[in-house]
C-alpha positions in Angstrom: 74.1 5.4 136.3 77.8 4.3 136.7 80.2 6.9 135.4 83.7 7.9 136.3 82.8 11.6 136.8 82.7 14.1 139.7 79.4 15.9 139.0 77.4 16.1 135.7 77.8 19.9 135.6 81.6 19.7 135.3 82.0 16.7 132.9 83.2 18.8 130.0 85.4 21.1 132.1 87.1 18.2 133.8 87.7 16.4 130.5 89.3 19.5 129.1 91.6 19.8 132.1 92.6 16.2 131.6 93.1 16.7 127.9 95.4 19.7 128.6 97.6 17.6 130.9 97.8 14.7 128.4 98.5 16.7 125.3 101.0 19.6 125.8 101.1 20.0 122.0 97.7 21.6 122.4 96.5 24.8 124.1 93.3 23.9 125.9 91.3 26.8 127.3 88.9 25.0 129.6 87.2 28.2 130.7 86.5 29.5 127.2 86.1 26.0 125.7 88.6 26.3 122.8 91.3 23.8 121.8 94.0 25.1 119.6 97.2 23.6 118.2 100.1 25.1 120.0 101.9 26.5 117.0 98.9 28.4 115.7 98.5 30.6 113.8 100.8 29.0 111.2 102.1 31.7 108.8 100.4 31.6 105.4 98.2 28.7 106.3 94.4 28.5 106.2 93.0 27.8 109.6 90.5 24.9 110.0 88.0 25.2 112.8 85.2 22.7 113.7 83.2 21.9 116.8 80.0 20.5 118.3 78.6 19.0 121.4 80.8 17.0 123.6 80.3 13.2 123.9 81.6 12.4 120.4 85.3 12.1 121.2 87.8 12.0 119.7 85.7 14.2 117.3 86.5 17.2 117.3 89.1 18.1 119.9 91.0 14.9 119.3 91.5 15.9 115.7 93.4 19.1 116.4 97.0 19.1 115.2 99.2 19.2 112.1 97.4 17.8 109.1 93.9 18.2 110.4 92.1 20.9 112.5 93.8 24.0 113.9 91.1 24.5 116.5 88.0 22.9 117.9 85.1 24.3 120.0 83.5 21.8 122.4 80.0 22.5 123.6 78.2 20.8 126.5 77.3 17.2 126.1 75.2 16.9 122.8 74.9 20.7 122.8 76.2 23.1 120.2 79.1 25.4 121.1 78.3 29.1 121.1 79.4 31.7 118.5 81.8 33.4 120.9 83.8 30.1 121.1 83.9 29.9 117.3 85.1 33.5 116.9 87.7 33.1 119.5 89.0 29.9 117.8 89.0 31.7 114.4 91.0 34.6 115.8 93.5 32.2 117.4 94.3 30.4 114.1 93.9 33.1 111.5 97.3 33.9 109.9 95.7 36.2 107.4 95.0 33.4 104.9 91.5 32.9 106.1 89.6 30.3 108.1 87.4 27.4 107.1 84.5 26.4 109.4 83.6 22.7 109.1 80.0 22.3 110.3 78.0 19.2 111.0 74.4 19.6 109.9 72.6 20.1 113.2 70.3 23.1 113.7 72.2 24.5 116.6 75.6 24.1 115.0 74.5 25.6 111.7 72.9 28.7 113.3 75.8 29.3 115.7 78.5 28.9 113.0 76.5 31.2 110.7 76.5 33.8 113.4 80.1 33.3 114.1 80.9 33.8 110.4 79.3 37.2 110.5 81.0 38.2 113.8 84.4 37.0 112.5 83.9 39.1 109.3 83.3 42.1 111.5 86.8 41.5 113.0 88.4 41.3 109.6 88.7 37.5 109.4 87.8 35.9 106.1 85.7 32.8 106.7 84.4 30.1 104.4 82.0 27.4 105.6 81.4 23.8 104.6 78.4 21.8 105.7 78.7 18.0 106.3 75.4 16.0 105.8 76.4 12.5 105.1 73.9 10.4 107.0 71.6 8.6 104.6 69.3 7.1 107.2 66.8 9.9 107.3 66.1 13.1 105.3 65.0 15.2 108.3 65.4 14.4 112.0 64.7 15.9 115.5 67.8 18.1 115.2 68.2 18.8 111.5 66.7 20.1 108.3 68.2 17.7 105.8 70.7 14.9 106.5 72.7 14.7 109.7 76.5 15.2 109.8 78.2 12.0 111.2 81.2 9.9 110.2 82.0 11.8 107.0 83.1 14.7 109.2 86.4 12.8 109.9 87.1 12.5 106.1 86.4 16.2 105.5 88.6 17.3 108.4 91.5 15.0 107.4 91.6 15.8 103.7 90.9 19.5 104.0 93.4 19.6 106.8 96.1 18.1 104.5 95.3 20.6 101.8 95.6 23.5 104.2 98.9 22.1 105.6 100.3 22.1 102.0 99.5 25.8 101.7 96.4 25.7 99.5 94.4 29.0 99.6 91.1 29.2 101.3 88.9 28.8 98.2 90.8 25.6 97.3 90.7 24.2 100.8 86.9 24.9 100.9 86.4 23.2 97.5 88.2 20.1 98.6 86.3 20.0 101.8 83.0 20.3 99.9 84.0 17.6 97.4 84.8 15.2 100.3 81.5 16.1 102.0 79.6 15.5 98.8 81.3 12.1 98.2 80.6 10.7 101.7 77.7 8.6 103.0 77.1 7.1 106.4 74.6 4.7 108.1 74.6 3.6 111.7 73.0 1.1 114.1 72.4 1.2 117.9 72.3 -1.9 120.1 71.9 0.2 123.3 71.1 3.8 123.8 73.7 6.3 125.2 73.5 7.6 128.7 74.0 11.4 129.2 75.5 12.5 132.5 72.8 15.1 133.0 69.9 12.6 132.5 71.5 9.7 134.2 69.6 7.2 132.1 69.4 6.0 128.5 68.2 8.6 126.0 65.7 6.2 124.5 64.2 2.8 125.3 65.5 -0.1 123.3 64.1 -3.4 124.6 66.3 -6.5 124.9 66.7 -8.4 121.6 66.1 -5.3 119.5 68.2 -2.8 117.6 67.6 0.6 116.0 68.7 1.1 112.4 69.7 4.5 111.1 70.4 6.2 114.5 72.2 9.6 114.8 75.1 10.4 117.0 72.9 12.1 119.7 70.8 9.0 120.2 68.2 10.2 117.8 65.8 7.5 116.6 66.5 5.9 113.2 64.4 4.7 110.4 63.4 1.3 111.7 63.5 -1.0 114.8 64.1 -4.7 114.3 65.0 -7.8 116.1 68.7 -8.2 116.7 70.7 -8.8 113.5 74.1 -10.5 112.9 77.0 -8.4 111.7 76.6 -9.9 108.3 72.9 -9.1 108.1 73.6 -5.5 109.2 76.4 -5.2 106.6 74.0 -6.3 103.9 71.4 -3.9 105.0 73.7 -0.9 105.5 75.6 -1.4 102.2 72.3 -1.7 100.3 71.3 1.8 101.6 74.7 3.4 101.2 75.5 2.1 97.7 72.0 2.9 96.4 72.6 6.5 97.4 76.3 7.0 96.6 76.5 4.8 93.4 80.3 4.9 93.4 82.3 4.7 90.2 85.7 5.1 91.9 87.6 3.4 94.8 86.3 4.1 98.3 87.6 5.1 101.7 85.9 2.9 104.3 85.3 3.9 108.0 83.9 1.2 110.3 83.2 3.4 113.3 82.3 2.4 116.9 79.7 4.5 118.7 81.6 4.4 122.0 80.4 1.2 123.7 81.4 -1.4 121.1 84.7 -3.3 121.4 87.2 -3.6 118.5 86.6 -7.3 118.4 83.1 -6.6 117.1 84.1 -3.7 114.9 86.8 -5.8 113.1 84.2 -8.5 112.6 81.8 -6.0 111.1 84.6 -4.7 108.9 85.1 -8.2 107.5 81.4 -8.4 106.6 81.4 -4.9 105.0 84.4 -5.9 102.9 82.6 -9.1 101.9 79.7 -7.1 100.6 81.9 -4.7 98.7 83.9 -7.6 97.1 80.6 -9.2 96.0 79.6 -5.9 94.4 83.1 -5.6 92.8 83.8 -2.3 94.5 87.4 -1.4 95.3 88.4 -0.2 98.8 91.5 2.1 98.7 91.9 2.5 102.5 90.1 1.2 105.6 89.9 2.7 109.1 88.4 0.8 112.0 87.8 2.2 115.5 85.9 4.6 117.7 86.3 8.0 116.0 82.8 9.7 115.9 81.1 8.4 119.0 77.9 8.8 121.1 79.1 8.5 124.7 78.6 4.9 125.7 76.2 3.9 122.9 76.6 0.3 121.8 76.6 0.2 118.0 78.5 1.1 114.9 78.3 3.1 111.7 79.7 2.6 108.3 81.0 5.5 106.2 82.0 5.4 102.6 83.8 8.2 100.7 84.5 8.0 96.9 88.1 9.2 96.2 90.2 10.1 93.2 94.1 10.3 93.2 94.2 13.7 94.7 91.9 12.9 97.6 93.7 9.7 98.3 97.0 11.5 98.4 95.5 14.0 100.9 94.1 11.1 103.0 97.6 9.5 103.1 99.4 12.8 104.0 100.9 13.0 107.4 98.7 13.8 110.4 99.6 14.2 114.1 96.6 14.6 116.4 95.6 12.8 119.6 92.9 10.8 117.8 94.5 10.2 114.4 98.2 9.9 113.6 100.4 8.6 110.8 103.3 9.5 108.6 105.3 11.5 111.1 
């Protein structure tokens, strides 16, 4: 194992200390594992809280800031945060307008956010919850009942965050978040497995010359293992799966996402192939985002996420955002 770390047990704590030093616009509580925008709570504004295991950066802590999340709760690597973190985050961002929990569909995340919702209610905080389950690769997995939450989480956090920034009430912000979640589909591929600091070796065996189709963001196995494919072949395969499930009748947002160990050179090449397929299918793309946004440590691979949008959702996507991981319009 070659990693720029001190000891595996302190990887998350050390990263949070470094994040605090790099981003003074955030309040980073490394001890209690909560990241909050410095101006929170914002008067009259719905607070947005998300979180999950570390190792997916910039998701979620890198998306805290104006126009997106108000707080994030990082767990240990690939491990759900605990309810106490979520309640602490909700209390830090609640201005009296309520809090929306954005939850990826993983069993630990779902159970802990559900418990946090009850605990927050006991403290007088109104909480709504939206579940993201956009991965079309498998119906159930090692960590989920139903589809996994992956790249679509970025779309939900961005557009719901814009609605909250505009002053929309909790029910409206939750409705928009749910609409985005329902309109998003993702599919990923791994060329090499991720290596967790605690294990010190790849999370699964992937022989030379093979790839895994339909992987999750924790290195979960996918739907099929094949000999290596070209970017064009993968684009054809992934878009067949995505479009068969989504069946879009409106323009799309497109995210070509790196899993952490894939260079932009390859991601832009994959984007060209994805756009080729969409042009061949006569499907319009309203906006495109390419880069490492929802990662899996050092996994080599990529995912493609599509989100069908109307004029309102596109306006919310284009609205200003200022976070460490996503920034435009300010």
